[in-house]
N, C-alpha and C positions, 0 to 999 in steps of 0.2 A: 534426670533420665535414669532409668534402671540399667544396671549392668555397666555403667561407665564410672570408672574410678578417676578421682582427681589426682593428677600427678603434679607435685610441686617441683618447680625448677629452682635450683639454687644457682644464682648467677654471681660469679666472681668478677671482681674488677680491681684494677690497681688502686692503691690507697690515694693516689693523686686525683682520682675521679670523684672523691667524696667532697661535698660542700662543707664549709666551716661550720662547726657546731654539731656535726653528725658523728655517730658512733657506728662501729662495725666490729666484726670478729675476724681476727687474722686466720687465714686458711693455709697460706704457704708463702715461702720466699722463693722467688725464681732467680735469685742471684747466684753468684759463685759461692763456693764453700766458705771462703773467708768472710764474705758478706753475711751469710747465714749465721755463722758462728758469732760475728760481731753483734748482730741483732738479737740472737739468743741471749748473749751476755747482758743486753739491756732489758731483757724480760719480754721480748717480742717473740713469743712462741705461738704455734698454731693453737687456736682455741682462746687466745687472750683477747679481751676487749680493748679497743683503741678508739680514741676520740680526737678529732681534728680541732685544735684550739685556734690556730691562726695560720696564715699563708703569706709569704712575701717572696715574690719572684719565682714561685714554684716550690720553694723550700717550705717545709711544714714544721710547726710546733704541735706536738701531739701529747696526749695524756695516756700513759700506760701504767696501770697498777699504782695510781696516785702520784706518779712522777711525770714531770714535763720534760720532754726530750725534743731536740731539734734534729730534723732529718733533711738531708739534701734531696732535691727533686729526683736525682738519679737513684738514690737508695729507696725513696718512697715509692717509686714506680715498680720496684721489684717486690714489694709487699702486696700480696693479693688478699682481698678481704671479701666478706659477704655481709650484707646489711640485714 
């Protein structure tokens, strides 16, 4: 239709919502300042690509910048991503 622009919606979700094997881009950490600093030290900054490798009881093994890291479910829920 003429005159109608397509508006793309970027939907964010917690990292724990992604299925195993999928990748996303980190948008923000909604945790406390100490948690944000901890994750930044591991290379988990906004704009960074993250891939879910495996899950066990809600805890995740992820790949960030060619490194595998383990995240507790609580920490993973504070990382918001876009696919």
